[in-house]
C-alpha positions as CSV (number, residue, x, y, z in Angstrom):
1,M,11.3,-5.5,-38.5
2,K,10.7,-3.9,-35.1
3,K,12.1,-5.6,-32.0
4,V,9.7,-6.5,-29.2
5,V,10.4,-7.7,-25.6
6,I,7.8,-9.1,-23.3
7,I,8.3,-8.9,-19.5
8,D,5.7,-10.6,-17.3
9,D,6.0,-13.2,-14.5
10,E,2.9,-15.1,-15.7
11,P,3.5,-17.6,-18.5
12,L,-0.1,-17.4,-19.7
13,A,0.1,-13.7,-20.0
14,R,3.2,-13.9,-22.1
15,S,1.7,-16.5,-24.3
16,I,-1.4,-14.3,-25.0
17,V,0.8,-11.4,-26.0
18,K,2.9,-13.7,-28.2
19,Q,-0.3,-14.9,-29.9
20,F,-1.6,-11.4,-30.5
21,L,1.7,-10.3,-31.9
22,K,1.4,-12.9,-34.7
23,Q,-1.1,-10.5,-36.4
24,H,1.6,-7.9,-36.8
25,E,4.2,-9.2,-39.2
26,D,6.5,-6.3,-38.8
27,L,7.0,-6.9,-35.1
28,E,9.6,-9.5,-34.0
29,L,9.6,-11.0,-30.5
30,I,13.3,-11.2,-29.6
31,D,13.1,-12.0,-25.9
32,E,10.6,-12.8,-23.1
33,C,11.4,-12.4,-19.4
34,S,9.7,-13.5,-16.2
35,N,11.0,-10.8,-13.9
36,G,12.5,-7.3,-13.7
37,Y,16.1,-8.5,-13.4
38,E,15.8,-10.4,-16.7
39,G,13.9,-7.5,-18.2
40,V,16.7,-5.0,-17.5
41,K,19.3,-7.3,-19.1
42,A,17.1,-8.0,-22.2
43,I,16.5,-4.3,-22.8
44,E,20.1,-3.4,-22.5
45,K,21.1,-6.3,-24.7
46,H,18.6,-5.9,-27.5
47,N,17.6,-2.2,-27.4
48,P,14.0,-3.1,-28.4
49,D,11.6,-0.8,-30.1
50,L,8.7,-1.8,-27.9
51,V,8.3,-3.5,-24.5
52,F,5.2,-5.1,-23.1
53,L,5.6,-4.8,-19.4
54,D,3.8,-6.1,-16.3
55,I,3.8,-4.0,-13.2
56,Q,3.5,-6.3,-10.2
57,M,6.4,-8.8,-10.5
58,P,8.7,-10.6,-8.0
59,K,12.0,-9.0,-7.0
60,I,11.5,-5.6,-8.6
61,N,8.3,-4.2,-10.1
62,G,7.9,-2.7,-13.5
63,F,8.3,0.9,-12.5
64,E,11.5,0.2,-10.5
65,M,12.8,-1.7,-13.5
66,L,12.3,1.2,-15.8
67,E,14.0,3.6,-13.4
68,I,17.4,1.9,-13.8
69,I,17.4,1.5,-17.6
70,D,19.8,3.8,-19.4
71,E,18.0,3.8,-22.7
72,E,14.3,4.7,-22.9
73,P,12.1,2.2,-24.7
74,S,8.5,2.6,-25.7
75,V,6.3,0.8,-23.2
76,I,2.8,-0.7,-23.2
77,F,1.9,-1.8,-19.7
78,T,0.0,-5.1,-19.3
79,T,-1.4,-5.7,-15.9
80,A,-4.4,-6.8,-13.8
81,F,-4.1,-3.9,-11.5
82,D,-6.0,-0.9,-12.9
83,E,-5.2,1.2,-9.8
84,Y,-1.8,1.8,-11.5
85,A,-3.2,3.2,-14.7
86,I,-2.8,6.8,-13.8
87,K,0.8,6.3,-12.8
88,A,1.5,4.4,-16.0
89,F,0.4,7.3,-18.1
90,E,2.3,9.7,-16.0
91,T,5.4,7.9,-17.1
92,S,4.5,8.6,-20.7
93,A,3.7,5.0,-21.4
94,I,2.3,4.4,-24.9
95,D,-0.8,2.6,-23.5
96,Y,-2.1,0.5,-20.7
97,L,-3.7,-2.9,-21.3
98,L,-5.8,-4.2,-18.4
99,K,-5.9,-8.0,-18.2
100,P,-7.7,-9.8,-19.7
101,F,-7.6,-7.9,-22.9
102,T,-8.7,-8.8,-26.4
103,Q,-7.0,-8.9,-29.8
104,E,-8.9,-5.8,-30.7
105,R,-7.7,-3.8,-27.7
106,F,-4.2,-5.1,-28.2
107,D,-4.2,-3.9,-31.9
108,K,-5.4,-0.5,-30.8
109,A,-2.5,-0.2,-28.4
110,I,-0.1,-1.2,-31.2
111,E,-1.6,1.4,-33.5
112,K,-1.3,4.0,-30.8
113,W,2.4,3.0,-30.5
114,R,2.9,3.4,-34.3
115,K,1.6,6.9,-34.1
116,N,3.5,8.0,-31.0
117,K,6.6,5.8,-30.9
118,A,8.9,8.8,-31.2
119,Q,7.8,9.9,-27.7
120,P,10.4,8.5,-25.3
121,L,9.5,7.0,-21.9
122,K,11.0,9.5,-19.4
123,T,13.1,8.0,-16.6
124,V,11.8,10.6,-14.2
125,L,9.3,8.0,-13.2
126,G,7.2,9.0,-10.2
127,E,8.4,12.6,-9.9
128,T,4.8,13.7,-10.4
129,V,3.5,11.0,-8.2
130,Q,3.4,11.0,-4.4
131,K,4.7,7.5,-3.9
132,Q,6.1,4.6,-5.9
133,L,5.2,1.0,-5.3
134,N,7.1,-0.1,-2.2
135,E,9.3,3.0,-2.3
136,D,8.6,3.6,1.4
137,Q,10.1,0.2,2.1
138,R,13.0,-0.1,-0.4
139,I,15.0,1.8,-2.9
140,V,16.3,0.1,-6.1
141,V,19.6,1.3,-7.5
142,K,21.9,0.2,-10.2
143,D,25.5,-0.4,-8.9
144,A,28.3,-1.3,-11.3
145,G,25.9,-2.9,-13.7
146,N,24.1,-4.8,-11.0
147,I,20.7,-4.2,-9.4
148,K,20.7,-3.6,-5.7
149,I,17.7,-3.4,-3.4
150,I,18.3,-1.2,-0.3
151,P,15.7,-1.6,2.5
152,T,14.8,1.9,3.7
153,V,15.7,0.8,7.3
154,D,19.3,0.6,6.1
155,V,19.4,4.1,4.8
156,M,21.2,6.5,7.1
157,Y,20.4,9.7,5.2
158,I,19.9,11.0,1.7
159,E,22.0,13.9,0.4
160,A,21.3,16.2,-2.6
161,Y,24.0,15.8,-5.3
162,D,23.4,17.9,-8.5
163,D,20.8,16.1,-10.6
164,Y,21.1,13.0,-8.4
165,V,20.8,12.1,-4.7
166,K,23.2,10.0,-2.6
167,I,21.6,7.2,-0.7
168,H,23.9,6.8,2.3
169,T,24.1,3.4,4.1
170,K,26.5,2.3,6.8
171,E,28.9,0.8,4.2
172,R,28.8,3.4,1.4
173,Y,26.5,5.6,-0.7
174,F,24.7,4.9,-4.0
175,L,23.6,7.4,-6.6
176,K,20.0,7.6,-7.7
177,K,18.6,10.0,-10.4
178,K,15.8,11.4,-8.2
179,T,15.1,14.6,-6.5
180,M,15.1,15.5,-2.8
181,N,11.4,16.6,-3.1
182,Y,10.5,13.1,-4.4
183,Y,12.0,11.3,-1.4
184,E,10.6,13.9,1.0
185,Q,7.2,12.9,-0.3
186,S,7.6,9.2,-0.9
187,L,9.5,8.0,2.3
188,D,7.6,7.2,5.5
189,K,7.3,10.4,7.4
190,A,7.3,8.6,10.7
191,N,10.9,7.6,10.0
192,F,12.4,10.2,7.6
193,L,12.5,14.0,8.0
194,R,14.1,16.6,5.7
195,I,16.3,18.4,8.2
196,H,18.0,20.6,5.6
197,R,17.5,21.5,1.9
198,S,20.3,19.1,1.1
199,Y,19.6,16.3,3.7
200,I,16.9,13.9,4.6
201,L,17.5,12.0,7.9
202,N,16.5,8.6,9.0
203,I,15.4,9.5,12.5
204,N,16.2,6.0,13.7
205,Q,19.9,6.5,12.9
206,L,20.2,9.7,15.0
207,T,22.3,9.5,18.2
208,R,22.5,13.1,19.2
209,I,21.8,16.7,18.3
210,E,24.5,19.3,19.1
211,S,25.1,23.0,18.6
212,F,27.4,23.8,15.7
213,E,28.7,27.3,15.2
214,K,26.4,30.3,15.8
215,N,22.7,29.5,16.0
216,S,23.1,26.3,14.1
217,Y,22.9,22.6,14.8
218,R,24.0,19.3,13.4
219,A,22.8,15.7,13.8
220,T,25.3,12.9,14.6
221,L,24.3,9.4,13.3
222,T,25.1,5.9,14.5
223,N,27.9,5.6,12.0
224,G,29.5,8.8,13.2
225,A,28.4,10.9,10.2
226,A,27.4,14.5,11.1
227,I,24.9,16.4,8.9
228,P,23.5,20.0,9.3
229,I,20.1,20.8,10.6
230,S,18.4,23.9,9.3
231,R,16.9,26.3,11.8
232,S,13.5,25.9,10.2
233,S,13.7,22.1,10.7
234,Y,15.2,22.1,14.2
235,G,11.9,22.7,15.9
236,E,10.1,20.0,13.9
237,L,12.9,17.5,14.7
238,K,12.7,18.3,18.4
239,A,8.9,17.8,18.4
240,I,9.1,14.5,16.6
241,L,11.7,13.3,19.2
242,G,9.5,14.6,22.1
243,L,12.1,17.1,23.3
């Protein structure tokens, strides 16, 4: 038997998937969840073979949920929002079911999964996309097994760190497996500027710019942190600040 998890905030939508699953005797529903928090726990607990996942859900959306999962399940998206179809396939999702869908369409998605289930869902979600859902307003991270939502207004700066980035807040930093280029594209350009190849600054957290060594500058933030400004970014930063 193959293990299945359903994650959808709509009870009717979950019941339809459960009904359609009855036609596939080798698939066993082991859990159903009404939000992304429950979904993360269920996937980590059961390690399912297949996940039916809604995109727009309370608390955290489907894409954000998948980002913070360590293991990579096969996913069939089930959603009423066809505008997200391209993004879903860019994440290597097995298929995309647009609500309301029929048993026939559901069965085709299952068949596609049976043929392609060896292909993992990559956790580099959104790297080929300009912006994630709500990523210009919040960043979702996993912290000591817990899910934390960081409003972007609370981000002081972002720092490159090998294959990760450090999301710095006033209290501490959080690791996120993303690239600097991703955040340079996805964050609100009115508030965030890449001032160095290794740093993205929240302009609202800037208190002063000062000379640092020969022909170089650094930015001092409201929490006292100081980060370098590249010569190529110095002029752009001054223009944004009206200097």
